[in-house]
C-alpha positions in Angstrom: 168.6 66.7 -99.1 165.6 67.1 -96.7 162.2 65.6 -97.4 159.6 68.2 -98.0 157.5 68.7 -94.9 154.0 67.3 -95.8 150.9 66.7 -93.8 150.5 63.4 -91.9 148.7 60.8 -94.0 145.8 58.7 -92.6 145.7 55.3 -94.4 142.1 54.1 -94.0 141.3 50.4 -94.2 137.6 49.4 -94.5 135.8 46.4 -93.0 134.6 43.3 -94.8 131.7 43.9 -97.2 132.8 47.6 -97.3 134.9 49.7 -99.6 136.7 53.0 -99.7 133.2 54.7 -99.8 132.9 53.8 -96.1 135.2 56.6 -95.3 133.4 59.3 -97.3 132.3 61.2 -94.1 135.7 60.8 -92.4 137.8 62.1 -95.2 136.5 65.7 -95.3 136.6 65.9 -91.5 140.3 65.0 -91.3 141.3 66.9 -94.5 139.8 70.0 -92.9 142.2 69.4 -90.0 145.1 69.2 -92.4 145.6 65.5 -92.8 146.0 63.8 -96.2 143.6 60.8 -96.4 144.0 57.7 -98.4 141.0 55.3 -98.4 142.2 52.1 -99.8 140.1 49.3 -101.2 140.7 45.6 -100.3 141.1 43.1 -103.1 137.7 41.8 -104.4 135.8 44.5 -102.6 134.9 46.6 -105.7 131.2 46.1 -105.1 128.8 45.7 -102.2 129.4 42.1 -101.2 126.4 41.2 -99.0 124.2 39.6 -101.7 126.6 38.3 -104.3 130.2 38.0 -103.1 132.8 37.0 -105.8 134.1 33.5 -105.5 137.7 34.8 -105.2 136.9 36.2 -101.8 136.8 32.8 -100.3 140.4 32.2 -101.4 141.8 35.5 -100.1 143.3 35.5 -96.6 144.4 38.1 -94.1 148.0 37.9 -95.2 147.0 38.4 -98.8 145.3 41.7 -97.9 148.2 42.7 -95.6 150.7 42.1 -98.5 148.5 44.3 -100.8 148.3 47.0 -98.2 152.0 46.9 -97.4 152.8 47.5 -101.1 150.5 50.6 -101.1 152.1 51.9 -97.9 155.6 51.4 -99.3 154.7 53.8 -102.1 154.2 56.7 -99.6 157.0 59.1 -98.7 156.6 58.4 -95.0 154.8 56.2 -92.6 151.1 56.9 -92.3 148.7 56.8 -89.4 146.9 53.5 -89.9 143.1 53.6 -89.3 141.0 50.5 -89.6 137.5 49.4 -88.9 136.6 45.8 -88.1 138.6 43.6 -90.5 140.5 46.8 -91.4 141.4 47.2 -87.8 142.9 43.7 -87.6 144.8 44.4 -90.8 146.0 47.7 -89.4 147.4 45.9 -86.4 149.2 43.4 -88.6 150.7 46.3 -90.6 151.7 48.2 -87.4 153.4 45.0 -86.1 155.6 45.2 -89.2 156.5 48.8 -88.4 154.6 50.3 -91.3 152.7 53.0 -89.4 153.5 55.9 -87.2 150.3 55.5 -85.2 147.3 53.3 -85.0 143.6 54.1 -84.8 141.2 51.2 -84.4 137.4 51.3 -84.8 135.8 48.2 -83.4 138.6 46.0 -84.7 138.0 42.3 -85.5 139.9 40.0 -83.2 142.3 37.3 -84.5 141.6 33.6 -84.3 142.1 32.2 -80.8 141.1 35.4 -79.1 137.7 35.5 -77.4 136.6 39.1 -77.0 133.1 38.5 -75.7 133.5 38.1 -72.0 130.9 38.4 -69.2 132.1 42.0 -68.5 131.5 43.0 -72.1 128.0 41.5 -72.0 127.3 43.2 -68.7 128.5 46.6 -70.2 126.2 46.3 -73.2 123.3 44.4 -71.7 121.0 47.4 -71.3 121.4 48.4 -75.0 121.2 44.9 -76.3 117.9 44.3 -74.5 116.3 47.6 -75.5 113.2 47.0 -77.7 114.0 47.5 -81.4 117.7 48.0 -80.9 118.5 45.3 -83.4 
């Protein structure tokens, strides 16, 4: 029996202090192009976290999030395209390293502990923007 040919799925993973709502402008764009989109929500991110984060957040690690996301992905009928922003980008890389995605799209991914991403060349590249009045 052959699996029904379905559109590629983009599995979207948001950043810290975000939620599935972060992808609200991306979803229509990609759906119009024929993709199925799933915007997931990380554990304890059911509200905007900036002012009043839940205490459980401090006891939830990367591997906890990765395990939750892996369970969601295993429910799909085929490997999705993993798309992540910041923390979601780091989680997407973890999931990809486990063979859970067919492709990987990273939007300003967070870097893992021990990796220093800010180098003199990066500062030089962004210096003109960072020193522009009212940029921040």
